[in-house]
C-alpha distance (Angstrom), angle and dihedral (degrees) to the residues before:
residue distance angle dihedral
X1 . . .
X2 3.79 . .
X3 3.81 93.0 .
X4 3.81 90.0 49.6
X5 3.80 90.7 52.0
X6 3.80 91.3 50.0
X7 3.81 90.1 50.0
X8 3.80 91.7 50.8
X9 3.82 92.1 48.2
X10 3.80 91.7 50.0
X11 3.82 91.5 47.6
X12 3.80 92.2 50.1
X13 3.82 90.7 48.0
X14 3.79 92.6 50.4
X15 3.81 94.0 46.6
X16 3.81 92.7 45.2
X17 3.78 101.4 42.4
X18 3.81 111.9 12.5
X19 3.82 111.4 34.6
X20 3.77 138.3 10.7
X21 3.79 131.9 -166.9
X22 3.80 121.4 -123.7
X23 3.78 136.1 174.9
X24 3.80 124.2 -142.0
X25 3.82 106.7 -125.6
X26 3.82 102.1 175.0
X27 3.79 143.1 42.8
X28 3.81 96.0 -117.8
X29 3.83 94.9 109.1
X30 3.81 99.0 42.9
X31 2.92 129.1 172.3
X32 3.79 94.5 15.9
X33 3.80 92.3 51.9
X34 3.80 123.8 17.4
X35 3.78 134.4 -157.2
X36 3.79 104.9 -88.8
X37 3.82 96.7 32.9
X38 3.81 113.4 133.7
X39 3.79 113.8 -152.1
X40 3.75 139.1 -163.3
X41 3.80 107.9 -145.0
X42 3.78 122.3 -151.5
X43 3.81 106.1 -133.3
X44 3.82 96.3 178.1
X45 3.80 110.5 69.1
X46 3.81 96.9 50.4
X47 3.81 94.6 40.4
X48 3.82 111.6 92.2
X49 3.78 119.8 -171.5
X50 3.78 134.4 35.8
X51 3.78 124.2 54.2
X52 3.82 94.1 -23.6
X53 3.80 91.8 72.5
X54 3.80 87.2 68.0
X55 3.82 97.3 40.7
X56 3.81 109.7 34.2
X57 3.79 132.2 9.8
X58 3.80 111.0 -118.6
X59 3.78 120.7 -129.4
X60 3.79 123.3 -122.1
X61 3.80 114.6 -117.9
X62 3.79 108.7 -102.4
X63 3.78 138.3 -167.9
X64 3.79 110.8 -76.9
X65 3.81 96.3 22.2
X66 3.80 116.0 138.3
X67 3.80 110.2 -135.4
X68 3.79 137.7 -173.5
X69 3.79 112.5 -144.0
X70 3.78 145.4 162.7
X71 3.81 107.2 -90.2
X72 3.84 103.6 -112.8
X73 3.81 93.5 -140.1
X74 3.82 93.9 50.4
X75 3.83 107.9 14.2
X76 3.81 93.1 -168.6
X77 3.82 87.8 70.5
X78 3.80 123.8 76.7
X79 3.80 122.4 -140.3
X80 3.79 130.3 -172.4
X81 3.83 120.7 -151.6
X82 3.80 141.5 144.7
X83 3.81 121.8 -97.2
X84 3.79 111.4 -117.6
X85 3.81 101.6 161.9
X86 3.80 132.0 33.2
X87 3.83 127.0 -168.4
X88 3.81 111.8 -53.6
X89 3.80 96.0 17.5
X90 3.79 122.2 132.2
X91 3.82 111.4 -137.2
X92 3.78 132.7 -166.4
X93 3.79 138.4 152.2
X94 3.77 122.9 -146.9
X95 3.80 116.9 -171.6
X96 3.86 88.2 -23.9
X97 3.84 93.1 -50.5
X98 3.81 110.5 125.8
X99 3.80 118.3 -138.3
X100 3.81 122.4 -167.9
X101 3.80 113.8 -170.6
X102 3.83 88.3 -15.6
X103 3.82 92.0 -55.5
X104 3.84 116.0 121.0
X105 3.79 109.5 -127.8
X106 3.79 124.7 -128.8
X107 3.81 104.0 -137.7
X108 3.82 113.4 173.7
X109 3.82 89.2 169.1
X110 3.83 95.0 59.2
X111 3.81 117.7 106.0
X112 3.81 127.5 -159.6
X113 3.79 112.1 -171.4
X114 3.79 103.7 158.0
X115 3.80 124.5 89.8
X116 3.81 89.9 -160.3
X117 3.78 116.9 90.3
X118 3.79 118.8 -141.8
X119 3.81 114.2 -159.2
X120 3.80 92.8 -153.6
X121 3.80 97.7 43.9
X122 3.81 98.7 39.7
X123 3.83 100.1 36.2
X124 3.78 99.3 40.5
X125 3.00 129.9 -156.1
X126 3.77 92.7 35.0
X127 3.79 111.6 153.3
X128 3.81 92.6 -175.5
X129 3.80 92.6 71.1
X130 3.78 134.8 46.2
X131 3.78 123.4 -156.4
X132 3.79 129.9 -154.9
X133 3.79 113.5 -92.1
X134 3.81 97.9 32.2
X135 3.80 112.4 139.7
X136 3.81 111.8 -121.7
X137 3.80 92.3 -136.9
X138 3.80 90.8 53.7
X139 3.81 92.8 45.9
X140 3.81 89.5 58.5
X141 3.81 95.8 40.8
X142 3.78 94.6 46.8
X143 3.80 94.1 64.3
X144 3.81 91.0 63.0
X145 3.82 91.1 52.5
X146 3.81 98.7 49.5
X147 3.81 115.9 96.1
X148 3.81 122.0 177.1
X149 3.79 90.9 -15.2
X150 3.80 95.4 -50.6
X151 3.79 130.2 106.9
X152 3.82 111.8 -129.3
X153 3.81 115.0 -146.9
X154 3.84 110.5 -133.3
X155 3.84 124.4 -135.5
X156 3.77 114.5 -75.1
X157 3.82 93.1 16.3
X158 3.81 135.5 104.8
X159 3.80 132.9 -154.2
X160 3.81 112.4 -140.8
X161 3.79 136.0 -174.8
X162 3.78 133.8 -172.6
X163 3.79 116.3 -117.4
X164 3.81 88.8 -125.8
X165 3.79 91.7 67.3
X166 3.80 97.6 -175.1
X167 3.82 94.5 51.3
X168 3.79 104.9 37.3
X169 3.79 129.2 110.2
X170 3.79 97.3 -151.8
X171 3.81 144.6 134.4
X172 3.78 91.4 -47.1
X173 3.80 88.6 66.9
X174 3.80 105.9 34.4
X175 3.79 109.3 13.6
X176 3.78 138.0 -119.0
X177 3.79 132.7 -9.6
X178 3.83 110.7 -122.2
X179 3.81 113.8 -133.5
X180 3.81 91.2 -118.8
X181 3.82 90.7 58.2
X182 3.80 93.5 62.9
X183 3.80 112.3 107.7
X184 3.80 100.0 179.3
X185 3.76 145.5 -78.9
X186 3.83 128.4 -68.9
X187 3.76 108.6 -104.5
X188 3.79 108.2 178.4
X189 3.79 141.4 -6.8
X190 3.79 101.2 -122.9
X191 3.81 93.9 -179.1
X192 3.78 137.1 4.1
X193 3.78 126.5 -166.3
X194 3.78 123.9 -165.1
X195 3.78 118.5 -104.6
X196 3.82 109.1 -115.6
X197 3.81 92.9 -150.4
X198 3.79 93.6 68.2
X199 3.77 107.0 13.8
X200 3.79 127.0 94.9
X201 3.80 91.3 -150.7
X202 3.81 88.1 84.3
X203 3.82 118.6 71.8
X204 3.82 115.4 -111.4
X205 3.81 92.5 -117.2
X206 3.83 93.5 60.9
X207 3.79 92.0 93.8
X208 3.80 100.5 142.5
X209 3.80 132.0 61.7
X210 3.79 95.7 -113.0
X211 3.79 95.0 52.6
X212 3.82 91.5 44.8
X213 3.79 90.8 50.3
X214 3.81 91.7 48.4
X215 3.79 91.0 48.3
X216 3.81 91.7 49.3
X217 3.81 92.1 50.8
X218 3.79 92.2 52.9
X219 3.83 95.7 40.1
X220 3.79 103.5 39.8
X221 3.78 93.8 141.6
X222 3.81 91.3 51.9
X223 3.80 99.4 45.8
X224 3.81 96.8 41.2
X225 3.80 115.0 103.4
X226 3.79 96.0 -135.9
X227 3.80 93.2 -178.3
X228 3.84 89.3 63.5
X229 3.80 98.8 41.5
X230 3.83 112.0 110.4
X231 3.80 88.8 6.6
X232 3.82 114.9 154.0
X233 3.80 114.0 -124.7
X234 3.81 115.2 -122.8
């Protein structure tokens, strides 16, 4: 009984303070993270303050880090994106090419799947055009932060983009991620289930959520993406 209690206490501690489980609901981080990936997120190394200052040193957030954070527009929602700009950086995009402090970035993880060019999305910040999905508050704030065609990242803020650049609701549309909104970094994909919308592992007649869920429960071995299970997130 005592050993069981200790196990439960340790499990609760780990889930509460060290790691947290998340599911990827959208295509914005393809092909790094896919719809149906289930992640364990490390909440320790990006979490300054509290008991961790005395146990483990926290890591500063760096360029290229993937982070999970509270969506600034609706903090009850969690988003996952890649850090492109840290405080003080100057950011611009030119024909989809990302520049940080005038240096073109090498981004092997970035995906461009659309044949349609968007002057706002692909040549950011471009005040001459407005794209669907841009938050009005951010549209007004952004103009005060653009200098010589570059967006300057303020102190304590981070500029993030999805790896699937044509299908990502990210900092271009709603602004920066405050440091206090950062929950942690994805550590490992502990399970991945195929997406029924684009995967032949689901029968064609499973066209509603209930039937897809029932099929997944009874065909776990078939619908599991085994090549992604226990895959480290980079």
